[in-house]
TIMAR-794078 format. One record per residue: y, z, x of N, C-alpha, C, O, CB in turn. Coordinates in nm, 3 decimals. Glycine has a CB too. Example, Ala and Ser with C-alpha at 12.3 -4.5 7.8 and 13.67 -1.06 7.14 Angstrom:
R/-0.569/0.780/1.319/-0.450/0.780/1.230/-0.330/0.780/1.320/-0.332/0.846/1.424/-0.447/0.905/1.131;
R/-0.225/0.708/1.285/-0.106/0.714/1.367/0.003/0.787/1.290/0.114/0.804/1.341/-0.060/0.572/1.408;
***
This chain:
R/12.113/5.431/12.431/12.207/5.527/12.476/12.326/5.526/12.384/12.387/5.631/12.366/12.248/5.499/12.619;
R/12.361/5.418/12.327/12.484/5.404/12.240/12.440/5.485/12.110/12.528/5.551/12.055/12.527/5.236/12.206;
R/12.322/5.485/12.059/12.279/5.549/11.943/12.292/5.697/11.965/12.327/5.769/11.871/12.140/5.509/11.907;
R/12.265/5.748/12.084/12.271/5.894/12.110/12.415/5.935/12.108/12.446/6.042/12.056/12.205/5.933/12.247;
R/12.508/5.852/12.163/12.648/5.882/12.164/12.705/5.895/12.021/12.791/5.977/11.991/12.720/5.775/12.241;
R/12.651/5.805/11.936/12.696/5.805/11.794/12.644/5.932/11.725/12.719/5.997/11.652/12.644/5.674/11.716;
R/12.524/5.967/11.746/12.466/6.087/11.691/12.538/6.214/11.742/12.571/6.304/11.664/12.317/6.093/11.727;
R/12.563/6.218/11.873/12.642/6.332/11.925/12.778/6.341/11.868/12.824/6.453/11.846/12.654/6.325/12.071;
R/12.846/6.238/11.840/12.978/6.238/11.782/12.968/6.307/11.638/13.056/6.385/11.601/13.035/6.087/11.773;
R/12.860/6.277/11.563/12.851/6.337/11.433/12.835/6.482/11.433/12.881/6.545/11.338/12.744/6.281/11.361;
R/12.772/6.545/11.534/12.751/6.685/11.539/12.845/6.763/11.631/12.833/6.885/11.649/12.616/6.709/11.578;
R/12.941/6.687/11.688/13.030/6.747/11.784/13.120/6.857/11.721/13.144/6.958/11.788/13.115/6.639/11.846;
R/13.171/6.842/11.595/13.246/6.954/11.537/13.166/7.083/11.519/13.222/7.192/11.530/13.298/6.912/11.406;
R/13.033/7.071/11.492/12.948/7.188/11.478/12.928/7.253/11.610/12.929/7.376/11.620/12.816/7.152/11.417;
R/12.909/7.174/11.709/12.881/7.223/11.843/13.004/7.300/11.890/12.991/7.408/11.948/12.846/7.105/11.941;
R/13.128/7.243/11.864/13.249/7.316/11.907/13.270/7.442/11.828/13.312/7.542/11.886/13.371/7.228/11.894;
R/13.243/7.442/11.703/13.262/7.552/11.620/13.164/7.671/11.665/13.203/7.787/11.670/13.238/7.507/11.473;
R/13.044/7.633/11.693/12.940/7.730/11.740/12.980/7.792/11.869/12.971/7.913/11.890/12.804/7.662/11.756;
R/13.027/7.702/11.960/13.079/7.747/12.095/13.190/7.847/12.088/13.196/7.947/12.160/13.128/7.629/12.175;
R/13.283/7.812/11.992/13.406/7.902/11.977/13.347/8.046/11.926/13.382/8.150/11.982/13.520/7.834/11.862;
R/13.267/8.044/11.829/13.210/8.174/11.781/13.135/8.249/11.898/13.148/8.370/11.912/13.108/8.147/11.658;
R/13.064/8.181/11.971/12.983/8.250/12.074/13.079/8.307/12.187/13.054/8.417/12.237/12.873/8.147/12.138;
R/13.181/8.237/12.224/13.260/8.289/12.332/13.365/8.395/12.281/13.432/8.460/12.362/13.331/8.171/12.403;
R/13.375/8.411/12.148/13.458/8.512/12.091/13.380/8.644/12.089/13.442/8.749/12.072/13.506/8.471/11.951;
R/13.250/8.645/12.103/13.179/8.770/12.095/13.181/8.838/12.234/13.153/8.775/12.336/13.032/8.747/12.045;
R/13.217/8.968/12.235/13.199/9.045/12.356/13.054/9.071/12.383/12.983/9.129/12.301/13.273/9.174/12.347;
R/13.009/9.023/12.506/12.865/9.029/12.535/12.854/9.072/12.682/12.805/8.998/12.767/12.792/8.888/12.507;
R/12.903/9.197/12.708/12.882/9.245/12.845/12.738/9.286/12.868/12.664/9.315/12.775/12.974/9.363/12.874;
R/12.701/9.286/12.990/12.564/9.321/13.029/12.513/9.441/12.954/12.568/9.550/12.967/12.556/9.348/13.177;
R/12.408/9.424/12.875/12.341/9.525/12.799/12.401/9.539/12.650/12.365/9.624/12.569/12.351/9.660/12.878;
R/12.494/9.449/12.631/12.567/9.460/12.500/12.570/9.314/12.436/12.668/9.269/12.375/12.723/9.521/12.522;
R/12.458/9.249/12.457/12.450/9.103/12.406/12.392/9.089/12.274/12.370/8.976/12.231/12.368/9.017/12.497;
R/12.363/9.201/12.200/12.286/9.181/12.076/12.362/9.095/11.968/12.298/9.018/11.897/12.251/9.319/12.016;
R/12.492/9.108/11.956/12.561/9.029/11.855/12.555/8.875/11.890/12.537/8.790/11.802/12.710/9.078/11.843;
R/12.570/8.844/12.022/12.555/8.699/12.069/12.412/8.657/12.047/12.391/8.544/12.003/12.593/8.680/12.225;
R/12.322/8.731/12.071/12.184/8.701/12.054/12.150/8.667/11.907/12.075/8.574/11.880/12.101/8.817/12.104;
R/12.206/8.744/11.815/12.188/8.728/11.673/12.249/8.593/11.627/12.191/8.520/11.547/12.253/8.848/11.597;
R/12.371/8.565/11.685/12.433/8.440/11.648/12.344/8.319/11.691/12.327/8.224/11.615/12.574/8.430/11.712;
R/12.289/8.325/11.815/12.207/8.218/11.865/12.078/8.216/11.790/12.031/8.107/11.757/12.183/8.231/12.013;
R/12.019/8.323/11.761/11.899/8.328/11.673/11.918/8.267/11.539/11.838/8.183/11.496/11.856/8.467/11.654;
R/12.023/8.307/11.469/12.055/8.253/11.337/12.086/8.095/11.342/12.055/8.025/11.246/12.178/8.332/11.278;
R/12.146/8.043/11.453/12.169/7.903/11.460/12.035/7.831/11.481/12.018/7.719/11.432/12.268/7.870/11.570;
R/11.946/7.888/11.550/11.812/7.825/11.578/11.745/7.824/11.441/11.682/7.724/11.407/11.723/7.908/11.692;
R/11.753/7.927/11.363/11.682/7.926/11.231/11.738/7.825/11.134/11.666/7.766/11.054/11.688/8.064/11.165;
R/11.879/7.805/11.146/11.944/7.710/11.072/11.911/7.566/11.105/11.916/7.477/11.020/12.081/7.732/11.086;
R/11.876/7.546/11.228/11.831/7.419/11.282/11.683/7.402/11.266/11.625/7.308/11.320/11.867/7.407/11.425;
R/11.621/7.491/11.194/11.477/7.478/11.162/11.383/7.476/11.281/11.281/7.407/11.277/11.456/7.355/11.085;
R/11.416/7.555/11.394/11.318/7.575/11.494/11.190/7.628/11.433/11.191/7.707/11.338/11.369/7.669/11.600;
R/11.074/7.581/11.490/10.943/7.627/11.440/10.921/7.775/11.460/10.858/7.841/11.378/10.831/7.552/11.507;
R/10.973/7.826/11.571/10.954/7.971/11.605/11.083/8.019/11.662/11.145/7.946/11.739/10.835/7.996/11.706;
R/11.128/8.138/11.629/11.244/8.203/11.687/11.216/8.355/11.692/11.182/8.420/11.593/11.375/8.171/11.605;
R/11.235/8.405/11.817/11.224/8.549/11.824/11.321/8.597/11.934/11.373/8.518/12.012/11.075/8.593/11.853;
R/11.342/8.733/11.937/11.419/8.804/12.039/11.321/8.891/12.102/11.256/8.969/12.032/11.541/8.885/11.982;
R/11.303/8.884/12.236/11.210/8.970/12.303/11.270/9.100/12.333/11.386/9.123/12.300/11.161/8.909/12.424;
R/11.194/9.191/12.395/11.237/9.332/12.419/11.362/9.345/12.522/11.423/9.451/12.537/11.111/9.413/12.476;
R/11.389/9.240/12.583/11.501/9.239/12.672/11.637/9.182/12.612/11.746/9.189/12.669/11.461/9.159/12.791;
R/11.615/9.124/12.486/11.724/9.065/12.420/11.739/8.915/12.431/11.834/8.856/12.379/11.839/9.126/12.467;
R/11.638/8.851/12.503/11.640/8.711/12.522/11.606/8.642/12.391/11.518/8.691/12.320/11.546/8.671/12.632;
R/11.670/8.531/12.353/11.638/8.459/12.231/11.549/8.343/12.271/11.590/8.262/12.353/11.767/8.410/12.155;
R/11.433/8.333/12.217/11.330/8.236/12.246/11.316/8.146/12.120/11.296/8.193/12.008/11.192/8.308/12.285;
R/11.328/8.013/12.145/11.308/7.917/12.030/11.211/7.813/12.067/11.217/7.761/12.179/11.438/7.851/11.986;
R/11.114/7.775/11.971/11.019/7.680/12.004/11.029/7.574/11.888/11.038/7.609/11.771/10.875/7.746/12.020;
R/11.026/7.436/11.931/11.032/7.327/11.847/10.898/7.255/11.881/10.869/7.220/11.995/11.166/7.241/11.869;
R/10.821/7.235/11.776/10.686/7.173/11.796/10.579/7.255/11.841/10.595/7.377/11.837/10.692/7.071/11.885;
R/10.467/7.205/11.884/10.356/7.289/11.934/10.321/7.273/12.070/10.222/7.332/12.114/10.241/7.268/11.861;
R/10.392/7.196/12.146/10.371/7.184/12.288/10.274/7.077/12.336/10.246/7.060/12.455/10.325/7.310/12.336;
R/10.225/7.006/12.234/10.133/6.901/12.260/10.199/6.760/12.277/10.129/6.661/12.299/10.035/6.898/12.149;
***
C-alpha cells in the first residue's frame, strides 16, 4: 500500500492539471463534445489499447484484452 501512495504522489500534479482542464470546459447536457475530446486524448496519451467515442458521446477506453 505504501508503494501505491508513492506512485500516486508522482502523478498527483498531472491528475490535478487534468481535473482543472476538465472542470473549466462547459459541458451542459448535449454539449459534452469538448470534454469528451479531452478525455479521449488523455486516454490516448496514457496508451489505452482502445479508445472510442460512441454515438451518444460516451468515451470508452480499454486496457488489455479482458483475459
